[in-house]
N, C-alpha and C positions, 0 to 999 in steps of 0.2 A: 504494499500501500504506500503511494507517495505522498512524501510529506505537507505536500499543499491539501491534499483529500485528508487528510488524518488533522490539519488547523479546518477544513473547511468542518466535520463534524466534531470538533474536540468537547463542545457543549452538548451532542447529541447522544450518549453514551447507549442507549437500545435503536439509536437510528442505522448503525452495522449491520447490525442482524435481520432488521427489515429488509436493506439492500442487498444482500448475499441469498435471503432466503426464498424473495418474490417471484411468481412465475413471470412476470412483466418484466422486461428488459429495461432498465436503469442505466442511465450515463448522465454525470456530471462535467459542465465546462466551467472554466475562467470567465474571468471579466474579458478576455481577448478571444473567447470562444474556441479554447482549445479545453480538447477531452483530459481529462484529468483523471477520471473514475468510468469505468463498463463494470456490473454486476453480470455474474457466472450466465444469467439469464440471456445479457444483451450477446454475451460472447458467442454464446450456440446459437442463436438466432442470427447471426452475422456470419458465423463461419470466421472472425477477428478475434485474436487474444487481447487483452488489454496491451501487452507490450507494443501489440503493432498499432493499437488506436494512439496509443501516450501522446498528448500533446499535437496531436493532429484535430483540424477544423471536422467538423460533422458532415461537411458539403463533400470529405475524400469518400462517403459512401453513396453519395448521388446516382442516379440512375439518368439524370436527365429525361424522365417520363415524367417528374411533376411539374406543372405549370408554373411558369412565374410570378404569376400572380398571388398565387398561396404563399410562395416565400414574401410578397409584398405583403401579403395582408399578416402574415405568421408576425414579422418583426414589427409591425405597425400596433397590434393588440398586445405584444409584449412591453412596449413602449408604453400604451396609454394605459393599460390594464394590469399588466404585471402577467399576463399569462397566456395561452395560447393553444387551442385543440383544435384540431384535424387530421384529415388523410395527408401522408408522403407514401411517395414510390421510391424506395432505395435498392441499392444492388448488393449480394450477397459475396464474399469472396470466391465464391466460384461463380461468378458470373450471374445467377439467379436475381429476378427479382424477388423483392419482399416489400409486400401493403401492410404498412401499420397504420394504427390509431396513434395519434403522438399526440403530449400532452407537455408542454414546455412552459415553467415557471422559473422565474428570476427571483433573486433571494439577493436581497441587498443590504450590503453591511453599511458601515460607518464610513467608511472610504469607498470611491467608485472601482477601485482595481480590486478591492476586496469582494466586490460582486460576482456570485455564481449562476448559472444557470441548469436546474435540473430537468430531464428531458424522461417523459414515462412513454415508454412503448409498447404496443398490443401488437402481436404478431396477429393480421389479419389475410394473411394470402393466402390460406386454402378458401376462406368465404369468399376472397376477391375471384380467385379463379372458378370457383365453382359459379357463382353470379355471371362471371363473364360466360361460361359456358353455356349458359342458359340462355344468356343473352345471344349469344351465337346460334342457338338451336329458333329462338323464335326470329332472328333476323337474316339466316342466310341457309341455303338448301344443301341442306346436306349430302347430297348425288352429284354436283356441281361445283359445290361452294362459290354457287353467286347470289349475289343479295335477293331476296326472296321478295315476293310483294310487298309485305310489308314496309320490308327496310328501302325498297327502291320507293316507295311513295311517302316515305319520311324524307329522303335524298331530294325526292322531285319537289316536295312541300319547302323546305329550308332554300332548296337553287329559287324557287317561285315567292318566298319571300324577299329572297336579297336581290334578285332580277331589276334590272330597270326594263321600261318597254324596247327601249333599243338594241337591247342583248337578246337577240333571235337564237334561239336554238329548236333545233327538231328530237322528236320522239319515236322513236322506230316500234311500231309492233310486229314480231314474226311469229308465225305458226307453221309446223313441221307439214309438209304436205303429205298424207297418207299415215301417219301415225300409227295408226288404228290398226292400219294390216301389219306392222310391223308387228304389233303385241298380239295379234290375234293368228300371224303366222309361227312368227319364230318363238313368243315369249315375250314374259315382262325384262326377263334378265336380257334378252337382245335389246329390249326397248331401253333398259338402262345404260347398257352401252352407246346406242345411240344419243340420248339426251348427254351424256356425262361428255362425249368426244363433239358431239354439235357447240355444247357451250365453252369450249375449248378453241375452237375454232371463232365464236364470235369474239372471245377474247384477244386472239390472235388479228383478226382483220380490223376491230373497230380500236384497238391500242388500250392503255390504261389510261389516258386521259377523258375516257366516254367511260358511262354506266352501262355495263350490262347485268342485267339481273335475268333469273328463272322467273316468270310472273305465277307460273303454274302449269302444269300437265305439258302439252309439250308447248307453249307461249313462254315466248322473250320478249321482255323490255326494254331497250338501247336509249339512256340519255346520250341522245350525241351533239355533245357541247363544241365539237367541231364541225358542225353542220347547219351552219346559218344559212345558207343561198340552197337552192334546190338542183344547184352543179354541182354542191361538193357532195351532197347527200347519195346523188347518182352515183359519183365516183367509188362513193366508198360501198352501194348497193353492186355495181358492174363489178368490184373487186372480189366481194362476196361471192355471188351468182358466177363467176371465173371459178375461183376458186373450188366451188361446190361440183363443179361440172369434171375437175381437173383431180380430183382428191375422192375418191370414193371414200366411205366408209366401210371398214373390217371387221363383221362380225362370224364370229367362230371360223377365220380364214378364207370368207366368203365376201366381194365386194359388191356393196352396194350403193348408190348413188342418191343420193337424198335431196330433196328439193324443198325452198320454203316461200310462203306468200307472204309479203312486205305492206304494210301500211303505213304511209307516215302523216305525222300532223307537227304544225309550227306554232310556238309561243312567239309572238301574243298573236297570231294570225287566225288560231284558230280553238282561243280559247287561254286563259290566264289561271284558273283552276284547275290542280292536277289530274282532279278526274274527268273533267271536259276533256283534257287535252288526251287522256288514255283513252275514253270512249271515241273520243274523234280517232285514233290513231286505228283502233280494233274494229271502226266500221267500214275505212279505208281497206283495212285487211282483208276483210271478207268481201269487198269489189275486187280484188285481186283473185280469190279464191274462185269466185263467180264467174270471171274470165279464162280460167283455164287452170288457177295455180303457175307457181313456180314465176310469181310475177309481183310487181310492187306499182302501188297506189297513192297519189297525192290526195288529201282527204281536201273534199270541196262539197258544199251545199247541197248540190245534188243527190251524192253518196247519201248522204244526209237524212235529203228526202225520199228515195227510193228506199233507205232502211225504216225509216217508217211507215214508208205503205208497206213495205213484207211483212213489219210486226201488226199492222192494221188486218194485213190478208190473214197472216195466220188465227188470230182471234175469230174473225169472220170464217174460217174453216172450220174451225174445232165447233163453232153455235152451227153451223152446216151440218154438219154431220149427226149434231144432238138432233135438228128440227128437221132431218132426211130432207134435204136441198137435192138432192145428186139424184141423177136419171141416167138413164145407158139408152144411146142413140147408134142406131145399124146401119152399116153401109154394105150394100149388095156385094157380091165376087158370086160374074158371070163366067161359065162354062165358056170360052172361046170358040169351040166346035158345034156346041146346041144351041150358043145363046140365051140357054136357061138361068133361073137362079142355082150357085151351086152353094150357096151358104151366104153369110152376115158376120162381120165383125163386128162386135160389140165394142161401143168406145164410152168412155164417161162424160159426164155434161153436168155441170153447175145450173142450177135453175136459182141466179141470183135474184134476190127480191128486188134490187132497185135495177142492176146491168142488164137483168134477162139472161140468157140460156149461153153460158161462157163455155169454150171450148176447154182444152186439157192443156195447151200450152201456158195458158194464162194463172194456173195452179197447181200443176203436180209437180214443180220443181218445190214449192216451198212446202206443198204435201210431205215430198220426200225427206225435207231438211228438218220438220215438224215429227216425225215419225209417225205421220198418218196414211202412208201410203196405202202400208198392210190391208189396214181397215177399209180403205176404200177398193182394193184390187179384189178380196173378196168379197164385197157388198157388188161387184160387176160381176165376178162369177156366176155369185148365187141369183143375182138377179136375170142373167141372160140364160142363164140352165132351166131355169124355171119357166122363163119367158117362149125357151125353145118346146118346152112342154106342152105349153097351150097352140103354139103352131102344130104340132104333132097332134092333137086331139084336133085340129078343124082342117087335116087332110093333109098339109106341108110338113110332111115326116120323111123327104128325102134329102134334107138340107143338112148343112155343116154350121155351127155356131164357134165364131174363132174370137177367144181372149186373149188378150195382151197380160201377161206374167211379167211384172216389175223385177228388176233383183233382190229386193230384199226380199218379195214377197217367195220368191224360187229361196232366197236363203232360211227360210222358215223350216225348221226340224221337220214339224207336221203337214210340209205342202202336202203334200205325196198321200195321204192319208184322209185330209180334209179336201183335196178336189174329188178324190174317190165318195168320201159320204156326201156329197153335195150332190154328185152323180145318182149314189143310190136311192137316198131321198125323194129324187125325182121320180126314179124308173125310167129313165132316158133310157137311147142305147148309147153306150161309151162315145163308141166309133162317130157321132153325130158332133162330137167336142176335141176341137183344135185348140191348143193351147201354144200361142205364142211365144218363144224365147229370144231372146239377141245371141248374138255369138257369143259375147264375152262374157256369160253369166257362170260357167263354168270352169272358167281360167284358174281360180285359186284352191279349189278342191274337187278334180276331177272325179274321184271315187264317189263322193257325195252326189254328184251330179249324176253319175251315171245309176247311181240306185235311183233316185227317185225318179228319175226318167226311165227305166227299165220296170218299176210297180206299175208306173202310169201306160206305158205300152202295154205290158203283159194284161190289165183292165183291158185294153181295147183302145184307149184315148190316144188321140192322133196327135203328132209334134210338130212343131212349122218350126222354122228358122227364121228369124224375121229380118230386114233391115239389111239383108244377104247383099255380101261386094263390100261395105264399109267398114268391117268389125277387124279384131288382130289374128285369128288362127281360123278362117276359114275352113281351107280345105282337110285341116285334121280332126276337127269335129265334124264335118260332115261324113269321111270315113268312121271314124270312132262312135260318134251317137245317135242312138236311135231313132233318126228325122225321116217324117214322112213328105215333108212339103219346105220345098224353099220359097221365100217371098225375096224378089229382089226389089229393092230400094228403088223409090220415086225418083232420086237423083238421076237416073241412067236415063228417065225418060223426058228430063228435061231439056235437053238438045238437039232431039235425034233431027229436028228440020233446018238446024245450024251449021255454023262451021262443022262441031265437034262429032257429026253424022259419024263419022266414019268409024272411030275409038269406039261411039256408045254403041253402034250394030255390033261391031267386033266382042265386045266386054259381053254384051246381053246374051249373043250367038253362044261364045264361050261356056257363060254360067247353063244356059237354057242344056247345053249337051253334055255338060259335067253331070247337072244334076241328073238328066236322065240314064245317062249311062250306070247311074248309082242308083236306079231304080227310084227317084224323089218325082213326085210333080213338081209343077212350076208355078206362083202366081206370080203377078207384077204390080205394081202398084202403082198409084199416079197416072191412071190414063184420064184424061179429061179431054182427050178430042175423036175425032174418029181417026184421024191419020195414026194415031197412037194406039188405038187399038188394032186395027189393020198392022201395024209395026211388031205388036208382041204374037200377035196370032201369024205372023209370017215367019215368026224366030222360035216357035214352038211353043210358047208359055200354054198351059193348062187351062189358067183363071187371070182373069182379068179385071181390076178394080180400081172405083176411079170416079170423081167427079162426073164425066160422061156419061156414069148410071144413076148416081145419087147421092145427093149430100148426104152426110149420117142424118137419120130423121128418129123420132122416135115411133118407138112399136106400134101406135097404132095406124101409123100412117105409110109403115112399110110393106104392109100387107095389100095394097093397093096397089103397090109396083109389081108384084109376084107376077101378075096377070100381062100386065104392060111390058116387062121384059118378055114373056113368051113370044110378044110380037114386035118385038126390036126389028128393024128394018135393015141392020147391019146383017 
């Protein structure tokens, strides 16, 4: 024990025992703020011995992590009130940080140079680290280590408070395209690998001075402080798209090229509040998705107007289902050899209370987005098959009813059994029912698709491949799946009287010949003129369908066409 400290405690015999036995760290400095005593608890806490600390200023332990204003406040309080309490961050001998709650008291003697300072130090490191861990869990995404939604909104809110209206910056909302397909086909572990890799890519492309966050799921938000102009933002986005094109993501040693849709809003052009800026960037992102994904859009008022219209449309669609405002119209399919009705295609219509009868192009996309499409599909199927039964009872018993099947309906695990159940309930001949599927339905799960189609085929249901010629794997599906009929897309008939006649004739002829060699019948859609009807007959199409015969009509008007068509002048 050094003499200076002995003099300090000479009048306090019982104090010595307290200094040595307390669990809190204690240090004493002289008037020059030099350490003259440190108890064993302080030595253990810091890793320094008293000999190593002797006559050193306590700032020897400083970590640099305590803010300057805290020291200023500390000495101001000691001067005015004789003591101060607060948190300090110092550094142990081994380099680790030590968080402490410290109380410093000044002991004034008769002479200024005889003054001393006593510091009582309580180790708060474990508690502070636990708090920091909880704070990290609350504010950062553990998978990507990026700021999460809460942290990003805090950063953005602080940024907006400090920003002046001339400090323009951009907000980018990114959403991975077809991420659900990765999760569904490869599993959530593969999805996690993708998200982690994608987060690293965003950090690499957009740099340290911009804030990249994982906003939730497969959504990422970027505060682009270096993006005050549209030109600068486009440079960043083009660099990002190029990097994605050139650098596949590896999952289980296989390459995957992942794209994203991006929406951009600007402060203050598109809002001065965080929620509005985020919402507008999100709205612009969905506009990119609607236009085919792997794209970007700047927010503008018309996008918001369209989004609002979609919201209203969605609410009206739900109400329309509840109030049974949907109906089925029918379009004739005519045998090109006999010019008699072969059957009818069932097509959904919405009897809108204000706008009148609406076609599917005006609402089906929104119905699919809202998850209403499957309910609509089964409504059309049930109503069309029940209507076919009524026509059978009236003597029209040799016609086929053709029903479109959406991908979501086809993906229904109970699809085949539900179709068979509807047919059995009506008692009609299954061979009178033709289900139209498009070429890309079975790409994801061939075995599942085959099982469903074979179950329906064994029941006697016909299968038609719709929109043939514009899909992905036409030839392989024609050979692999139990198809009865090929429907040639109406796009091939648009230019048969124009400059592209030679190409369209060759394509239609090739499709018909190929289908016939494989034993399939052929339907040509989009026949609107007599010249188009003659063309498809000449190419060998078995069935023709289009406005030349009739526009889709409600059931009560269709029966009048049956006899008229039998007297068709062509």
